[in-house]
N, C-alpha and C positions, 0 to 999 in steps of 0.2 A: 446669813443663812438663806438658802434658796430651797423652795419646795416644788415638787413636781407631782401631779396627780396621775394615777394609772389604775387599770382594772385588772383584776386577777380572779380566776375561778376558785372560790373557797367554799367550804361547808357553810350552809345556811339552814338553820332549824326553822321549820314551818310553824306558822301560828295555827291555832285550832281552826280558824276560818279558812286558811289556805289548805289545810288538810281536808276539810269538808268539801272544798271546791275540787280538789284532786280526786276525792272519793266519788263525787258525782260524775266526773269525767271518766273515771275507771268503770263505774257502773254502766254508763251509756255505751262505752266501748265494748264491754262484755256482752251486753244485750245486742248491740249491732253485730258483733262477731257471731253470736249464736244464730241470729237471723240470717246472716250472710251464708253461714255454713249450711243451714237448713235449705236455703234457696239453691245453693250449689248442689246439694244432694238431690233435690227435686229435679233440677235441670239435668243433672247427670243421669238420673233414672229415665227421664224423657228422651234424652239423646240415645242412651243405650237401647231403649225400646225401638226408636226409629232405625237404629243400626241393625237390630235383629230383624225388623220387618224387611228392610232392604236386602239383607243377606238371604232371607227366604225367597224374595222375588228374584234375586240374582241367581240363586241355585236352581230354582224351578225353571226360569227362562233359559238358563244355560243347558239344562237337561233337555228341554224341548228342542232347542237348536241342535244339540248334539245328536239326538235320536231322530229328529225330523217329524215327530208325531206327539200327540197327547191323547189321553183317554177321555172320551166324551160319551154321553148317552146318545145313541143313534137309534132312530125308529127302524124296526125290522119287521119282516113278514115271515110267517111260517106257512108254507104251502103243502097241503095234503093231496097227494096224487093217488086217487082210489084205484086206478087201473094198475099202476106199477107198485102200489102199496109202499110208497116212499114218502118221506117228509123232507122238504127242502126249505132251508132258512136262508134268507138273503137280506141285504141292507136295502132300505128304501131310497137312500140317497144316491147310491151308485149301482144298485141292483147286483152287486157282487155276492156270489154264493158264499155263505159262511160254512154251512154243513149240509150234507145230504146223507140220509140214512134210511134203513128200512123202518116201517111203522112197527111200533110195539103192539102188544095185545090190546091194550086199552084204546089205542088210536084206531085199530082195525074194528073194534066193536062199536066205536062211535059212528062209523060209516054205515052200519046196518040199521 
């Protein structure tokens, strides 16, 4: 008679100690999984925020390029002409006239 050894995958019932080891491994994996998911959520929120900021800059910049201007506070001067009884408003940076109109009653009374 001749014998030959071989290996086959068969059902093996775990001991209590082996079950405790697997339970520890499972608990660590669950904890690590939750932490990884929380980190992923946090990073996703940060990246979405960055994307939204960039979309705002892109949209604003594209509109400025398309229109060729942006609105800015510009120092202006209001000039009261007592002889012509007119008010002229102009930009201080380019001296471009914004409006010219007749004085109203309050402005005429200020001249007196």
